[in-house]
N, C-alpha and C positions, 0 to 999 in steps of 0.2 A: 350450496356452500359446503355442506358436509362432504359431498362427493369430491369436490375440489381438494379438500383437506386430506381425504383418503388417498387420492391419486398422488398428491405430493409426498405423503408418507410412504407410498409404494416405491417411489424412487429411492428413498433412503434404504428400504428393505433390500432392494436389488443390489444397491451399491455395497452395503455391508456384507451381504452374502457372497458377492463376487470377490470381495477382498480376502475372505477366509474360506476358500473352496475346500470342501470335504471335511471341514472342521467345525463350522458354526452354521447351524440351521437357522434361517430367519423367516419368520412367519408373520404375515399381516392379516389380522382378523377384522372383518367388517362387522361390528357389533350391532348394526342396524338389522342384520338378518342372521340371528344366532343359529338357525338350522343349517345355514350354508355360509358360515362365517369366513372360512379361509379364502382370502382374496388373492393372496400371492404367497408362494413358498420358494425360497432359494436354498440350495444345498439340502435337498430333501433327505434327512437322516432318520425321520420318524415313520416314513411310509404313508403319511397323510397326503391328501390331494386337495387341489382347489375345489371349493364347494363343500368341504367337510364341515361339520358343526363346530361351534365354539367350545372351548374347554371350560372347566369349572371356574377358572379365574375370570374368563370373559362373561360368564353368566352372572357372577357376583358383581362385576362392574355394571352390567346392565341394570341390575336390581338395586344397586346402591351407588349413587353418584359420589358419595364420600369415601368409597373404597380407595385405598392408596393408589396414587397415580403410578408410582414406580415400586416394583418389587425386585430387588437387586441380588444377584448371586445366590439364589436359593438352590438347594439340592433337588435334583429331578432324575428321571431316567427314561430312556427310550423303550419302546415296547419289547425289544429283545434283551433288555436288562442292562444295557450299557449306561454307565453313570453320566449324568449331565449337570452342568452348571447353567442355570437359567436366569434370565432377566426379562421382566414383562413391563412394558411401558404403556400406560393407558393414554389415549388421545381424546381430549374433550373438544367439543365445539364451543362457539361463542356463548351458548346458553348454559354451559357447564355440564353438558351431558356427554357420557362416554359414547363415542361413535366408532372407535377403532382401538386396536391394541397391537403394538409391535413387540414381538417376542423373539428373544435370542436364546438359542439352545446350543451350548458349547459341549462338544463331545470330549470329555476329559479322559475317556479310556484311551484315546490316541496319545494324550500328553503324559499320562501316568508313567509309562515305561521310560519316556525321555526324562521326566523329572527324577526318576530313580537313578538313571544312568548319570545324570549331571550331579546329583547329590553324592554318588559314589566317587565320581571323578574329582570333586573339590574337597572331599573329606580328608582330614589329616589325622594322624595318630595322636594319642595323648602326649602332652609335653614330656620331653625326655629330661630327666634330672641333669642339671649342669650344662644343658645345651642352650646357648643364647647366641643368636645370629642376626646380624643386621646386614642385608644384602647390598647396602650402598657402600661406596668406597670412602674410607676415612682419609682425610687430608692431614698433612703435617700441621697445618694451622689449627685444625680442630683438636689434634692431639696436644699441642702446646697449650691451647686455651683450657682444655680439660684438666691438664696437670696443674696449671697455675690456679685454676678455680678451686680444685680439690685441696691444694696446699695453702690456700689463702694468700697467694702471691709470691711465696718464697719456698719453692720446692726443696732447695738444698738444706733448709733448716729443719726439715722433717726428721723425726727419729728413724732409726734403722727399721723398727717394726712398722712405723707408719708408711715408710717407703715401700716395704714389702707388701703391705695391704693395698696400697695404691696401684702398684704394678699388677697385682692379681686382679683388681677391679678392671684395670685397662685391658688385661688379657680377656676377661669374661665379656667385656663390652665390644670386643672385636678389633681393638686398635692395633694388635700385633700383625694384622693382615697386611699392613703397609710395609713396604720393603725397608724403609729407613726408620721404622718405629723404635726398634731397640736402641739405636744410636741417639735418637732424639730424646728418649726417656733417660738414657744414661747421662747425656749432657745436662739436662734440666735438673736431675737429682744429684749430680756430682758423683756418680759412681761409674764403674766400668760396664761394658756391654755384658761381660760374663756374669757380673753381679745381677744385672737386670734379668738375664735368663734364669739365674738361680732363684731369684725372687718369684719368678713366674711359675715355678714348678708347683 
C-alpha cells in the first residue's frame, strides 16, 4: 500500500517538474529508506542523484509523525549558493506515518533579474504638482452633469468668482480636452467663450 502511494506521488513530481523546466527542482523522497531516500528528481538543479540520502527535514518527519505536513515557501539555497524558495510536503500512509516527502525547490536567482526589470519598467516618478490626468474621454453629457451638480442645478446664478473657480476645477479635471468643452461651459454659465478661457488661466 505504501509503495502504491509513493508511485502515485511520483507521477505528480514528474508532472510538476516538466511544467517548470529549468526553474523548479522537484524531488520525491522515500522516507522508508532514509539512507537512499531520493526516489525521483526532476529538473536536477542541486546536483543530487536518485538514491541519495534524506535531508534533515526528512529525518525529522521519520522521527516525529507530528512534524508539520507542509512547510511552505521557506528560504533555502543550492550547493553553489543560488537562492531557493522551497516547499516540502510530507506524505502519510493510512496509519499516520510519514512514508514520503515531495519537495519543490524554485530557483529564484533566475527570477530576480526579471523581477528587477519589471519593477523598473512599471515604476513611475513622484506625482508632479498640478498634474492631474484622466486618460478616458470626457463626454459633453458628463460635462453638463458635472457643471449642474457643482452649481446645484442653476449654473447661471453662480457669482463671477464661483464661475471662475468652477471653470478652473473643470480644467484640472481634464474636461477641456473635449473639442466643444469651452462652448458648452460658456452656454451653461451664461458667459462668452473668451470669458471661459480667461477664467481657466
